[in-house]
Structure formats: C-alpha cells, structure tokens
N, C-alpha and C positions, 0 to 999 in steps of 0.2 A: 328714377329718372333714367329709364332704358337700362343700359349696362352699368350705369354709375349709381353706386349706393353709399350710404353714409353710416358709420358706426354710431355717431351721436348726432343725428339730424337736428335735435333741438338747438344746437349751438348755431345753426344757420340764421337764427332770429337776430343775432347780433350784427348781421349785415345791414339791418334797418337802421343801425346807428352810424352808418357811413356819413350821411349828410352832416350830422352834428360834428363828427370828426373832421370834416372838410372845413366847417366854419371855424372850429378851434385852431386848426392849423393855418387858416388864412389870415386870422387876426393876430396871430402871434408872430411879431417881427423877428428877424434874425438878431443876434447879438451885435451891438455896435462895434465898429473897428476901434482899436486902442491905439493911441499915439503917445510917444514918449514926450515928456513935458519940456524939454529944453526949449527956452523962449526963441532962440534964433531959428529953430525948425519951424515953429508956429508962424513967426514973421515971414519966413520964406515962402509959406503957403498961404499967406493971408489973402492973396488974390484968388486962390483956388476955391470954387464952391463945390463941395462934396457932401451929399446928403445920404442919410440912411433911410431906406424905404420903410413905409409904415406897415407893409404886409409881406409875407413870404412870396417868393417867386411862384408862378403857377405850376411850373415843372417840378419845384420841390414839393409842393403840396400834393400834386398827383402821385409822385413817388411814394410818399408816406401813406396816402390812401390806398394804393396798391399793396404796400406792405401790411397794412391792417386787415385788408380783405384776405390776403394769403394766410395770415395767422388764424383767422376765424375758420377759413375752410379747412386748414390742417387739423385744428382742434375737433372739428366735426367728424374726422376719421373717414375720409372718402376712399372708396375701393372701386376698382374697375373689374367687373365681372361680366365676361362676354356671354355667359350662360344664363343670366338672369331672365325672369319672365319667359321661360321656355316651357312652362307646365302645361300639359294638355288638359282640356276641359271635357274630353269625350268620356271620361270615366273616373273612378276614384284613383287617388295617389297611393300606389303600393310601395310603401317604404320599408326596405329590409336593410337592417344594420348588423354588421359584425361586431358584437361585444365580446370578442374572444380575448385570449391572453395577449395578442399582439395590439390590441386596441388601447391599452393603458397609456402608452406614451403620447398618442394623438387623440385621446378620447374627447378633448374639448373641441378639437377641429371637427370631428365626426358630428358631435352634437350641434355645433354651429351650422354645419352643412345641413343637417336634418331640420333644424329650426327654420332656416331660410326656405326650405322646400315646404314645410308645414305652413309657414306664414303666407307664402304664395298661394298655397291651397286655400287658406282661410279667406284671403282677399277675393279668390275666384269662387268661393263657396263650393269647393270640391271636398268630398269626404276623404278621410285619410286612414289607411290600413297600415299599422306599425307592427313589425315582426323582428324579433331579436334572435340571432342564430346560436347564442350560447346560453339559452334559458331552457329550463326544464319544461315549462308550459308557456304557450303564447296565446294571445287572443286577438288574432289579426282581423277581426270584424271591422269594417270601415265605420269610423266615427267622426265626429266633428274635429276641426283643427285644434280648438281649445283642449279637448280631451286627449288627443294625441300628444299635444305639448306637455300636458300633465304626466302622461306615461313616460315621455322621453326624459323629463327631468328626474324621474324616479329610477330610470335605468342606470346601470353601471357595468363596467367590464368585469368579466369572470376569468379566473385562472384556468380556463378550459379551451380545448379546441373548438372551433365552430362546427355545428351540426346542421350544415346548410340543407341537406336533403330533408330532414325532419321540418325545418323552418319553412321551406317552399312548399312541402306537402300540406302543412297546416294552412299556409296562405291560400293554396288552391282550393282547399276545402271551404274556407271562410268566404271566398269570393264566388264560389260556385260557377255559374255560367256568365257572370258579369265580368267582362275583360276590363282591366285597369286602363286608365287613359295614359298613366305614366308609371313605369316600373323603375324605381330609383334604388339601386343597390350600392350602399355605402360599405365598402369592403376593406379588409385588411390586405388583399392583394396576395395572400399566401394560401397555398392549397392545404386543406385539412385532411385528416385520415379518413373521414366519413363523407368525402365529397363525390362518392360514386353516383354518376348520372343525375345530379341535382339540376343541371342545366337543361335537361329535357322537361322537367317540371316547370322551370321558368318559361320555356317556349310554349308550354301548354296554356299559359296564362293568356297568350295572345295580346300583349299590351300595345297601346298605340305608339308609344316611344319608349325606349330603354336607355337608361343612364347608368354608367358605372362611375361611382366616385371612389377613388382610392389614391393614396400617396405612397409612392415607392420609397419608403424610408429604410434606414440601415439597420433594422431590427435583426438580432441575432439570438440564438438559443444554445443552451448547454444541454447536450444528450447524454453524456457519460463522464464520470470522474472515476478514475481508477488510481489506487495507491501503488505506485511502482516501487522499485527497489531504492532508488535514490530520490525521487521526487513524485509529485502527484501530477498525473496526465489528465488533461481536461479537453474533451471533444466539443468543439463549437461548430455550429452550422448557420449558414445564412441562406435566404431564398434566392437571391439574385446573384449571377455571376459577375460581379463588379471588378474593379481593379483591385490593386493591393490594399490591404487594410489590416490595421493592428488593433486587436481587442485587448483591452486591459482587464485583468482578472483579479479578484480579491478573495482570499481565503479568510473567513470569519469564524470566531468561536461562538459559544451558545449565547454570549451577551452581545453579539453584534460587533465585537471589536475586530479590526483587521489585523490578522496575524502575519500574513505574508502576501506578497503580490507577484503576479506573473503576467505573461502575455501569450496571445495566440496570434499567429501571423497567417493571413490569408494571402496566397499568391494570386496573380492576375488570373481571372476566370475561375478560380476554385470556390466551392461552396461549403467545404468542410476543412477545418484546420484543427490541429492538436497543439494545445498549449501546455506549458510546464510550470509548476510552482515548486521550486526547490526549497526544502526544509528537512531538518532531521526528523526522525520518526517519532520522537517524543513530542515535537510540535505538531506534526501531521495528524497525530492521533487526537489533538484538541480541535481539529477542524470541525465545525458543525454545518457549514455550507460554504459552497463556492459561488460566486456571483460575478457577472460582468459589471465592471465598475460604473459604466455610464448607463446601465440598464435600469429601466423603471417598469419592468414587466415580469410575469411569473416564469416565462421561459428562460430568462437570463439568471435564474437562481436555481441551483442544484442542491437539494438537502441531503445530508449525510446522516447516517445512523451508525450503530456499533459494527454493522457488516462492513463498513468502509475501512475501519481501522486495520491497519496492517499488523498482523500478529507477530509477536516475537516467540520464536520456538527454540527451546533449549535441546541440545543433542548430547547424549552420553552413550558411549560404546563400552562393550566388555573388554576391549583392548584399544590402546592408542598406538600400538606399534605399526598399524597400517598406514601411518602417515607417510612412510616411504613407499607404500604400495597402495595407492588410493583406490584402484580398481578392485582390490580385495576387500576393502572396508565396507561393512553394512551401511555406514553413514554416508558413503559416496552416493548411493542411489536415493536415499532420503534427501540429501541436500539438492540433488539435481531435480527432484520432484517438487520441492517446496520453495526454493529460492526465488521463483518468479512471483510467489504469492505471499512470502513471509520473510522476516529477518531472522537469520540464523544466529544463535548464540551458542558458543561452546566454551566450556571452562578452561582456564589456563592451567589448572592443576589436575594431575592424574589421581590424586587422592580423593576418592568419593566423599569422604567425610568433610572435605573442604569444598570440593567441586559443587556438591548439591546445595549447601547454603548459598554459596555464591551465585548459582544459577537461579535459585528462587529469589534472591535479592534483586535480580534484574526484571522481575515481574513478568515472566513469560506466560503466554496463554496456553501453551502446550509444552510438555516435556516428553521427549521420546527417549526410551531406554532400548538400545539395540543389544540383545543377548547379554543382559546383566541378571545373574541369578540371585546373588547375595549381596545386599547392601549393608553398610555399617549400621549397627543398632541404632545410633543416634540419628540416622537419616530418615528412619521410618516415621516417627512422628512428625518430622518436619514436612515430609511429602504428603502425609495424610492431612495435616492442616491445611496445606496449600490446595489440595484437591477438594476438601470440603468448603474452601472459600471460593471455589468456581473453577479451579484449574482442571486441565484435561491431561491425563497421563496415558501415553501410548507405549506399549511394549511389544517387542518383536522377540520371537522365540530363538532359540539357538542351543548349542550344547550346554551352556552354562545354566540357562533357565530350565533345561530338561533335567539337570542334576540338582536343581534347587530344592530346598525343603518344601513339603507339601503344605505347611501352614503359612505360606507367604500371603500377607494381607494385601498386597498390591497386584493381585490377579482377580479378574471378574468372576471366574468360575474355578471350582476344584479341578486340579490337574492330576493326571496319573504320573507316577515316576517314569522317567525314561522318555523315549520317543518312538514313534512309529515311522519306519523307513521302508523304502523299496527294497525288497529282498531280505528284510530283517525278520525277527520272530513274529511281529505283527505286520505282515507284508501285503502289498498290493500286487496284483498279477500285472498291472501296468500303472504308469503315473496317473494320478487322479486329476480330472478337470474340475473346474468350478461349476457349481449349480447356479441357476438364475437367482439373483438377489431377492429376498423377501420383500413384500410390499411395504412393511413397516420399517424396513431398514433405511438408514440414511443413504445408502447406495442405490435405493430403488430409482428406477429410471435409466440407469446406466445399461448399455447394450450388454447382450449376453456374452460373458467373458470367454469367448472361443480362443483356443490356442494357449490358454494359461493352464499349466499343470503343476502339480505339487508332488514331490518324491519323498518328502520327510516333514513331519509335523509333531507337535506335542498334543496329546489327547486330553480331552475333558472327561471327567467322570459323569456318567449319565445321571441326570436328576430331572425331576418333573418341571423344573423352571429353566432348563437349559435352553429351550427354544426361544423363550422370552429374551435371553441375553445374546442370541446369535444374530449377527448382522450379515454374515457371509458363511457359506458352508461348501464342502466338496460335493461331488456328485454322489458319493456314498452316504451323505448326510452328516458326516463329522464336521464339527465347526471349524471354520478357517478364521473368522473374526468374531470375538465375543466382547461384550461391554457390560458395565454395571454402573448405575448412578450411585454417587456417594455424596449426599446433601447436594450442594450447589454444583459439584463437579462430577467427573466420571473417569473411569478406567476402561481403557480399550486394549485388547490383547490380539495381535496377529499370532496365530498358532504356527506360523512358518517364519523363516529368517528374512531379514531385510536385504539380503544379497542374494546371489543366484545359486548358492550352495544347496538350498533345500527346494527351490522352486524357481520358476522363470517369471514370477509375478512382477518382480522389480524391474523387468525389461519391458513391461506392457504399459499401455496407456491407462489401464484401469488403476495401476498403482498410484499414478499421479493424481487421478480423479478422486480416488478413495481417500488419499492423505488430505487433499485440498477440502473435501467435504468435511472431514473430521476436523480440520483446522477452522473451517467456517463455523461449524457447530460450537467452537470453543467460546463463542461470545458469551459474555456473562448474562445478558438480558437480551430480550427481543427475539423475534423470529419464531417460527412454528416448530414444535417438537417433531422429531422424525415420524413421518407417516401419519401425522394428524393435522387437522385444520384449527386455526386459532383465530378468534375474534377479538380485535383491538379497537377500543374506543378512540375517537378523535382526541388528540392532545394539544397540537398547535396546527393551525391551518395557514396555508399560503394565499395571500390575497393577490389580486390582479397586478398590483404594483411590485410584487416579488418580496413582500414583507411578511414575516411570520406574526400571526396574531393569536390571541387566546380566545377569539370569538369562534366557537364551534357549533353554534345553533343551526339546525337544519341539516347537519352532516350526520351520516349514519356510521355505525361501526364498520371497520374494514376486516374482510375475512382473508386470512393468509393460509394457503393450502400448499403442501409440499409439491414441488414441481410446477407450480402455476405462478405466473407473474401478474400481480393485480394491475389494473388500469384505472386512471382517474375518471371520475363521472361527476355529475351534478350531486349525486348523493354522497360520493367519496371524493372530494376535490383533493388536490395535491396538498401534502402537509405531513405531520408527524402523527402516527397512531400508536397509542399505548399509554404509558404513564411516564412520570418524571424518572422513574427508576430504570425503565427500558422502553424503547420505542422503535418502530420501523418507519422508514422514510418512503413516501409515495411521491414521486416526481412526475412532472407533466410529460416528459419524454423518456423514452427508454433507449438503451444502447442500440445503435444502428439506425436510428430515426434520422431523417434529413428533412430540410425545408425545401420547398419548391414553389415557384410563382404560380398564381391561380390563372387558369385559362377560361375566362368567362365569355364564352361564345356560343349562346343558344342557337341551335340550328333554326334557320328562318327568321332571326331577329337581327336588326341592325342596332349595334350597341355603340352609343356615343360615350367616349371616356372623357373624364374631367377630374381635376384634382379636388382635394378637400378645401373647405373654407380656410383661408390663410395660406394654402399652398397653390391652389388653382387660380386664385384672384390676385390682382395687382393692387397693392396698397399705395395710394398716392401721397399719404402724409409725409414720408421722408423728402420727396421731391419738393413739395410745398414749403416745407420748413427750410430746406436749403436755399430755395429761391428767396424767401423772406430774409434769411440771414445775409445774403449777398446785397439785397436792397438796403438792409440796415448799414452795411459797411459803406455803401455808395453815399447814403444820407450823411453819414459821419464825415466823409471826406469833403462833401460839399459844404457842410457847415464850417469845417476848419478853413476852407479856401476863402469862403465868404467873410469869415472873421479875421483874415489877415495872418493867421497863425503860420502860414508857410511862406510869407512874403520874403523873409530873410533868409530862407533855407540855403539859397544858392549864392547870396551876396557876401555873407559873412564868412570870414576865413577862421576856421576853428583849428586850433592846434592842440594836440594832446600828446602826452608821452606815456609809454607803457613800460613798465619794469617788471622782469620775471626773475624771481630769486629761486634758484634750485639748491636745496640743502641735501648733502650727501653724507651719511653717517657711515663710517667704516669701523669694523671691529677686527682686531688682530688676535687670532687664537693662538695662545702661547701653549706649545706642546711641552709638557713637563716630562722629563726622562723617568722611565719606570722599569721595573724588573720584568723581563719577558720570559723569564723561565716557566716551563709548564709545571703545574701543580702535580704533585705525586698522588694519584687516586688509588693507589694500591691499598688493599685492606688485608687485615690479619687472616691468614689461611689461604691466601692466593697461591703461595708457593706450593702448598699441598695440592691444590686443584690442578696447577700446571703440571706438577709431576704425575698426577693420576692420569691426566689427558695425554701426556707425552709417552707413557709406557703402559701397556696392558698389565693390569694387576688382578690376580685372583684374591677374593675377599672371603672372609668367614665372620660369622656372628659371635661376638664375645658374650658368653653366657654368664660370666661372673664366677665360674668355677675354674680355679687355676689350672687343674690337671686337664680339663676338657679343652680349655683355650690353648694350653701349651701343645696338646696333640694336634689341634686343628691347625695351628700356625706351622708346626714341623711338617705336617701332612702336606699342606699346600706349598710349603717351600720345596719338599721333596718332589712334588708333582711338577713344579716349576722348572726344577733342575732337569727332570726327565724331559719335559717338553723342549727345553733349550738344547738338549743333547740330540734328540730324535727328529726334531722339526726345525723349520725356519723361523718359528715364533720365538721371541726372546722376552718372556714375561719378566716383570720386576718382582720384588719381594712381595709376599702376601700382606694384606692389610686386615687388621682387626676392626670391626664395625660395631659402634653402638647404634643399633637400628632406630633408637628413639631420637638421635641427635644428628648423626653423620648423614652426609649426602650420599645417597646410594646410586645415583644415576651414572657414576663414573666406572661401575664395574659390571662386566657382562654376566657374571655368575657369582652368586653368594652361597657359600657352603654353610649350612646351619645345622650344627650337631644338637639334636633334640635331647635334653635331659630332664627328667621329672623332678630332680632335686634343685634345679635352678629356678629363680623367680619366674612367675608367668609374665610374659611381656604385656605391657599395657595396650589398651585398645588403640591408642594413638600410634604406638609402634607397629602394631598389626596393620593399621590403616596405611601406614607408610610402606610397608612390605606390599600390601595389595596394590598400591598405586605404582610401585616399582615393577611388579609383575605385569600390570596393565600397560605400562609404557614400554614393554619389550624385554625387561630383565628376566633372569631365570634364577629361581631359588632351588637349591639341591638340599632337601631335608633328609637327614640321616638319623634314624633312631638308634642305630649302633647296637641293636639287640636281636638281630636276625629274625625279626618278626616279619611275617609275610602277609599279614592280614591288616587291612585299614578299618575294619569294623568288627563288632562282636565283643562279647564279654571276656573272651580269652586273651585280649590284647594285653601286652605288658605295659608297665608304668610310663615308659618312654613313648610308646605308641598312643597311649591315652592322652598324654600331653600333646602329642601331634594332633590328635583328633580335636582337641579343644582349640588348638591354634587354627586348624583348618575350618572349624565352625564359623569363624568370623571372617573367612576369605571367600572371595567370589572366584572359585576355581572351577575349571571345566571338568567334564567326566574324564576319568583316568583308566588306564589299561597297561598291563605289562608290555614292554617294548616288543613290538612284532618282530619276527624274523626278517621281515622285508623293509624295516624302517631304516631311514637314512642314518640313524644313530649307530646302526650295526656295521656301517661301512664308511663313516665319515673320514676315517684315517686307517684304522686297522679293521680287518674282517673279524667280527666277534659274533659269538652266539649267545653269550651271558655276560654278566657284569658284576664279577666278584670283587670283594674288598678283603678285610680280615676274615669275613665270613663269606660263604658262597651260597647260602640257602635262601636269601631273600631276592625277589625279582626287582627289577628297576621299573618304577611306575612312571608313566608318562601321559601326556594329554592324548586322549583317544582320538584316532584319525577319523572315526565315523564312517569308515568304508565298510559297507555291509558285505560286499563280496570282494574278496581280494583276488587279483589276477596273479596267478603263480608264474606266469611268464614275464611279469614285469618286475625288474630287479628292485625298484624303489617305489614304495607306497607314499603318496601325499607329501611332497617335498616342501610345499609352501609354508613359511613361518617356522618358528621355533616354539617348542613347548615352554610355557612360563614356569612350569613346576616339574621337578624331578623327585621322587621319593624312593628311598632305599633303606634297608636295615642292616647292610653289610659292612658298615663302619669303613668307608673309603679312607678317611683321614688317617686311620689306625694303620692301614696297609701302606699308605704313602709316606708316613712319618719316617724321617731319617735324621741323623745328626749332621754336623757339619762335614763330616768325613764320608757321609753317604751310607752309613750303616743303619739298618732298620731299628727302630725303637721298640716296636711290638711284634710278637710272632703271629703268623697267620694261623687260623684254626680250620682244619688241621695244619701242622707246619708243612708248608710246601711253597718253595720259591718260585715255582711255576705260577701258582695262584697269585703271588704278589706281582709278578710280571704282568699277568692278565689284569690286575687291578690297575696298574699304571697305564696300561693300554686303554682300559675303560676310561680312565681319567682323561687321556688324550682324546679319545673319541668324543667325550662330553664337551671338552673345551673347544674342539674344532667344530662341533655341531652348534655351539653357542655363537661362535664367531662367523662361520660361513653358511649356516642354514642349509639350503637345499641344492648346493652346488653338485653334490654327489648324485642327485637324481638325473643328471645328464648321462649317467652310465647306461640309461635305458637305450641310448642311440649307439652304444658300442657295437652290439652284434651286427646291426645294419652296416655301420662303417666298415667293420672287418670284413663283412661279406662283399661289400663294394670293392675294397682294396684287393681281396682275393681274385675278384674277377679281372 
C-alpha cells in the first residue's frame, strides 16, 4: 500500500467482521439505572416517566467500532517506509551485505532489509545477485528471488572484518557488462582494513540507482589488553566521534564467570578510550578474556592466553647492604627494567637457606640471581626441581660467581675460574662491543647494540656445543649470554654484571628488552620456541556473537613464527589455538587498531542513504494501541455516567478521619567503666636488644673452648678500652655470641677465632653467618696459627677448618690488603696488620681494580668488605686484664708490635663503621694547592 506496509497483513481480514460487531453493540442496551428502594422516594417520582433505551446510543457504538478497528490494525503491524517500492526494473538487483563482526547485533534487521528488497524484486520479476563481504567464496551470479531468499536465510555473520574489495570484484565479474538496475549495499558503516579502492569497483558497475542501508549503532571493539602493575588496562575504540559514553567491561575466567568489572570512559568527540579493571595479580592471572558487557559481537571480546599473565619475578643479590645505596646495587637496574612488565618479589630474610624456599613458595616465573656464587647445599635441589617444573633461572656474573666452584649445576655452560677484565692477564686492547644477535636467539630482531661495551666478563670453556647455548656474544666471539634447557625450564647466564661495574649494558635499552623477552619466554606453555615456527591446531574459536565455541570445523592450523604477528582470516578465525595444556590467543584486532566510519561515495554515483528495517522505518503499532487505550477509557467513563454511578459524587458529603501513629524506639547505651591502662607488650630479651642498639659492642664467636673464649673476650675488651682512650668512640663491653641462636644484626663486626678442636658449626649456623655478611656485617676470621695460605695441602689444622667453613659460604674473591686501600688509613697510617704474630697478611675482598693509579691515595672506597681473614691472633695481642696488663706475649716479644696490633684493631673498627670516608683524601692535594694560591 505505497509507503505503508504490514508485518502481519493476514490480520486485516478481521476488519470484515466490523458490521457484525456494529450489530452486537447496537442491540446491547446499557445497564439500567439503579434507584434506592425507600418507598417515599418512589412515590415522590411517581409522576416522572423515565425509560431506559432499548439500544446503545449511536455515538457510543461508533466509538466502540473505532476502538475495534484500531486494535485490528495494530495487531497487523503497520509500518511506514517512505522508501518502499523504489526498486528499479532496468536491471538485476545487486544486493551486497556486510556480514562482518559488527553485523551480529543487528543481523536480524539486515536480513529483514534484504528480504524486503528481494520480495520487491520477486514481485517485479527482477533477478537478484547476492554478495556477502565476509565470506571466503561468493556466487553473485543473478538468480531468482526465491533462490536468493534461500541463500540469505543460510547466511550468518562472521567474526572477521569485511573484505569489500574482493566482494565487489567478484560481483563485477559475475555481472559482466550487464549493469544492475539497483545496487543495494547493506553495510555496517565501519571502515575495514581491506577497504582500499573498493568504491571504484562499485562505480564501475554503473547501476541505475544506488542505495546505502546502514544503522549508526553504538558498536565498540577492544583492541588491546595489558596487564599493568596494579590493574588491567583495556583499550576500547568506537567508529563515530559521539558524545560522552561509558562502556562497562567484564573480566571472565575460563568457565565464563565474571571475576571483576571495570569501565572505559569516552569523552566528547573521542574515539579511543582506556579502561581499567583493578584486581590483585593472583586474580588477574585467572582472567581468560575481557569483554564489553553489553556487546554481542566478536570485536567486543578480547581473548587472553598465558602471554597476558603478569609474571612474578624473584630477585636475590649477593649482598643486601646496598639497600642504603640503591644505585650501587645490581638489583636496582633489574627492578627498573622489569617493574613495568612484572611483579617483583624479594625475600624478607637475608639467609639464602630461608629466602630461596620462601621465594619458590610464591610461585615466581623467573628467579634472578645477581652475583651469587655459592648457594646453601639444601637450596640446590629445591631450585633444580623448580626449574625442571618450568621455572626460568637467570644469573648475572660478578666477583662471587667468578670465584664460585667449577662444578656449579646452576650454570648453562662450563666456566673458567676467574674473570677476564680490561687490562688484566686476559686483557682486551679496548672495551668489547656486542656482536649482532644470532637468528635463533630470543633476542633476534633487536637493533644492533651499538654503544654497549663490556670491560669484564666470566669466560666459558670452549666446547663443540657452546654456539648452541649462546644467545648473545661479544665482537670477539666470546659468549655474553648463554642458556640451557632443563626439562620444562631453563637456565640463563649473563656473563657480565647486572650493574655498571663490568659493562654499560644495564644503562641501555637492550638490557630492558633482553630481560623482557626472557620473562615473556618463561611462560610454561604456548608460543613458539626461539627462532622457530610452530603450528597450532584450533582449540576454541570465537563466533560472531563473541562466544567461544568448540566448533572448529573448517578452520586450519595457525602458524606462529618468531617476530611475526598472525592475523585472523577465514581459514584462521579469531580464537584459541593449541591444546588445553597450552594455547595462543588470536584476536580480531591488534594493538593500535582503531575504528573509523565508512565513506561510501563512489565517484559518479548518487547514493541514497537509508536506515535498516526497524531503524529507517516508522512503526505505527504503538500509536494505534495508545489511541485504542484512550478510546477504551472514554468508553468506560461514558458507561459510568449513563449508569448513574457518578450522580451522587458531588452531592454527598463524605467525611473521613486520618490518624498517623509514629513509633520512636530509643536505646540508651550504658558506658561501663574499664581499665584504660596500656598492655605491656615487652618480651623477654628486649632489654638486651635495647642495650645492643644503644651502644656499639664488639662481638666474638663462642667456640665452646673455655681458653679460646676467655682470650677472645679479654682481647675485645682490651681493644674497646684502647678505642675509648684514643678515639671519640665509646664501645660497650664485648659480647659473646652463639651464632646458631643469637641475633647477629646488632654488631658491626664479629671476631671468629677458628680452632680445629672445637665442634664444626652446623649448616644452619653457617647460613646465618652468610646472611649476616650479605646484609652488610663483617666477620674477622682468625686462625691464630700465622698461616699465610688459604689453599693447599700444607695448611695447618685451623686453616683447614677455616677452609671447610668457607666452602659453605658465598664469599667474594680475596686479596691481601693493598697499600692504597682505605683500611690502611681509616684512622692510623699502616702498612701491615700484625697481632701476636706478624707473618700472616690480612685478607680482604678483592677490589677488582686491574690497574691501580699510584697517584690516587685511596682505591675503591665504596662498601665494606664482608670478610677479613688473618692468622696473626689479634685477640691474643689485644688481651689485657682489668689493670691493662697484657695476658699473652707477642712473638717475638715486642711492645711496638703490640701497639701496632691495637692500631690495626682501631683501623678495622673504624673501617667497619665509616666505610669510605677516608677516600675523600684524594681531594686534599687540590685543596692545599688552592689554599696556597
């Protein structure tokens, strides 16, 4: 009926029943009026003749007839479409439909629009060509309307972007030289990635008329999901720059349950917004996908795989004393590099025997050891089991690793003892740059590392398989990064340090990217092996409605290659590829993608725009039903008036009373008196701790041998008296320690007289000493036998006991105190450090300076050596009675030697307490020269 159509035209047959309805309404009289019985009222009106009519009034009957007609018309679903019957008969109908990802929410409207056009073509006997833009193969040859309807009903939206160029090219081939009478494009209105120059193909068809049917809906898509430090960041895009809009987001687990919610806020005119979903890392790692709450299309769902999970990385360093000097800590640069990509976990205990199990219990993906050479024996099987289960161990070299035993099971390749340094025995003529990364390395694809140089490294022993384990190397071919698989996990070793002492790698962007790639590889499953391509079978696929399904027929395996990002296609639609044990997510959009409106304006064609069925048409049913309801209300009022129901409404006087009762219940809180005294939270031993913190105390290890412990206590007491007399420091009485039980953290230095006849300390006690040294404390080992060697078969029994103790400690390389060391001038100017004996050197942590500057008065002032070793029996020289008389003679007897022994003790204590302050003497010559001018 022109622009007027009906969804259910068969119901219009009911209009033929209107005459019967008229007759029924006409012969049905209205209800008679009711009168109250009182006889006097009847007698008063006896002379009044009032009759009830036999039929309804004509105006009431007409009103009811109109009401019935409106109901019949409303049920038939009338719609006003000004574009109906506009189909040209000059040629076939070319119908192109977008069945892409954005079609799912309004697919029924698109089908209804296409059906209306096909039905018009059928009535006009015009052939129809049907083309879908998101299909792998089309058959757009013109057919009958019935055949086109059958194909249309079998069509469905796809979770892919439209390929309009291919669709219009196939349509042009099918039509040949026959121009279509009408080109009808039912579109999503969103530009696709393959839309280059498809409008010129549309113009080449030379249609008689061109129609564009689209609905500007509020479709939005998720293009990126990143696991941030505190929350999950979701990037959402929309095609049209509309007003402010809030998008609700859901984070779902593998079973489709909503774990957390969030929002993305579009500002006025914006097309890209970033939303946040706040959740703890444990919960975020359970996210399987993120979806727009109200979305029913594939672009509104973003699938997540193991690569999304934010890694937890455990950090351990050879020393924790760098907490007060973070820029000198090797962990500082590692934290800065990884904190944007991972959650950092550090143990609270310095004792590695406790720290490593605690760290493994947090289930980290990666554990990084920065210059740790020797681990507690019990830690090796724990770490090895963790690696075999899928963990990644990353180690950085340093002085401790260079001095570690050669049979370390936690290194990927065999290492040479010692280190190669600039200017050393194994020297370079200049700092070595990095070579380009091998193709099979995980670092392949990174730019050439120009500007990165290495001055010191640990060397790997040459072997036929060394190249297979090398991920990065120096320009001279020596490995810089090596790795080894160990069942499900792997071990990675950087042959240089994690700070700037051995190279400037830690200051470069390559350091960040190398650690990030290693962290990303730590995923237990999924992903391609370094430098290889992997083929993954389809596991779960995403349908057009954004729902994961197990229907994978028709999809082909997905090839994952290093350095290449796969794109979805008809053969590999969006979904999960792999197995239940591990899979890779393929999403519709990639990071950086945006949506834009489609500009369908073929040159030389006049395009008429219209809405889809249900959006471009006007439905008359609501207006008709509302009018019918108002007529029903009017009919009811008329019946009440005619029946006399309202006759006494204004004549009767009605009185009513209203009562409001307000109940208020009050409760009086009775405050009971109570004792407000604070509880005493002190615990046994607090007085001892307070005393240790209030005054500096020198400490010694109780060996269990009375004579040795007596001399140790007397020696430290004599040294304390000497320090009080000669310096401003006033130490308290010395403290004897049971290293297996007592807290060691309160004492800056612990004197340990080593004796072979005392019981061997337990491994737990040695671990506590190792933790004490790692936290910044210093242990002075004294074998008291004048032995000058730390290795060899000629060592005495006390030295052998010392070697057994040191075998379980992670100690740095040692050297005799250099003449330019701070220890030689921390208080007195000294050249040697005698005790009762004068023949043994004082061993200290090696400074690592390959070339010493003779003009510089102090070498390497930063930090304090965690270990000192001597055989000169310091305590024997310091030991005095309460009167100040020495208890033991020096060998040979020489009071000058005893005085030098006391001075050595003062220098050691001042060095422990003040560290590198004496290195400022390097400025004295310049200052004196300036003052002299």
